[in-house]
C-alpha positions in Angstrom: 29.1 61.8 -43.1 28.3 60.1 -46.3 32.0 59.6 -47.0 32.4 57.8 -43.7 29.6 55.5 -44.5 31.1 54.6 -47.8 34.5 54.0 -46.2 33.0 51.8 -43.5 31.0 49.8 -46.2 34.2 49.4 -48.3 36.2 48.2 -45.3 33.5 45.7 -44.3 33.4 44.3 -47.8 37.1 43.9 -48.0 37.4 42.4 -44.5 34.5 39.9 -44.8 35.3 36.4 -43.8 33.1 33.4 -44.0 33.2 31.2 -40.9 32.4 27.6 -41.6 30.0 26.4 -39.0 29.5 22.9 -40.5 25.7 23.2 -40.3 25.7 24.3 -36.7 23.4 27.3 -37.3 20.9 25.2 -39.2 20.8 22.5 -36.4 20.2 25.2 -33.8 17.4 26.8 -35.7 15.7 23.4 -36.2 16.1 22.6 -32.5 14.3 25.8 -31.4 10.6 25.6 -30.5 8.2 27.2 -32.9 7.1 30.6 -32.0 3.4 30.9 -31.2 2.0 34.2 -32.2 1.0 36.1 -29.1 -2.2 37.8 -29.2 -2.1 41.4 -28.0 -5.2 41.6 -25.8 -4.6 45.0 -24.3 -5.9 47.1 -27.3 -9.0 44.9 -27.4 -9.8 45.3 -23.7 -9.1 49.0 -24.0 -11.6 49.3 -26.9 -14.3 47.5 -25.0 -13.7 49.7 -21.9 -13.9 52.9 -24.0 -17.1 51.7 -25.8 -18.8 51.0 -22.5 -17.6 54.3 -21.1 -19.0 56.1 -24.2 -22.4 54.4 -23.9 -22.6 55.2 -20.2 -21.7 58.9 -20.8 -24.1 59.0 -23.7 -27.0 57.8 -21.6 -26.0 59.8 -18.5 -25.8 63.1 -20.3 -29.2 62.6 -22.1 -28.1 61.4 -25.5 -31.0 59.0 -25.8 -33.5 61.8 -25.0 -31.8 64.2 -27.4 -32.0 61.7 -30.3 -35.6 60.8 -29.4 -36.6 64.5 -29.4 -34.7 65.1 -32.7 -36.5 62.2 -34.3 -39.9 63.3 -33.0 -39.3 66.8 -34.3 -38.2 65.5 -37.7 -41.1 63.1 -38.0 -43.6 65.8 -36.8 -42.2 68.3 -39.3 -42.2 65.7 -42.1 -45.8 64.6 -41.4 -47.1 68.1 -41.2 -45.5 68.8 -44.6 -47.5 66.0 -46.1 -44.7 63.3 -46.3 -46.2 59.8 -46.3 -45.2 57.8 -43.2 -44.2 54.9 -45.5 -41.5 57.1 -47.2 -40.1 57.9 -43.7 -40.2 54.2 -42.8 -38.4 53.2 -46.1 -35.7 55.8 -45.5 -35.1 54.6 -41.9 -34.9 51.0 -43.2 -32.5 52.0 -45.9 -30.3 53.8 -43.3 -30.3 50.8 -41.0 -29.4 48.5 -43.9 -26.6 50.8 -45.0 -25.1 50.9 -41.5 -25.3 47.2 -41.0 -23.6 46.5 -44.4 -20.8 48.9 -43.5 -20.4 47.0 -40.2 -20.3 43.7 -41.9 -17.7 44.9 -44.4 -15.4 46.1 -41.6 -15.6 42.7 -39.8 
């Protein structure tokens, strides 16, 4: 197959002819309207639909309650172990700050 490709390429190089168009191609290209970039809206709509569906399913299947219970258990365990509430609050603030910075960097 490689030999055929080389033969075709050699034939095309030998048979190449320039056709004088006297600027026709350039005039046509200048006369064409500028292409406006089309925005592909379908992926954006699909992302919004999926995010809304995920939130609805999260709430419908008790995700909020599960997270709330997990936080209560964590805080209760931490407080009974003698961890200061200010340390827990500082960790939560640091986590929220970290998540918000990651979101800003992606935007």
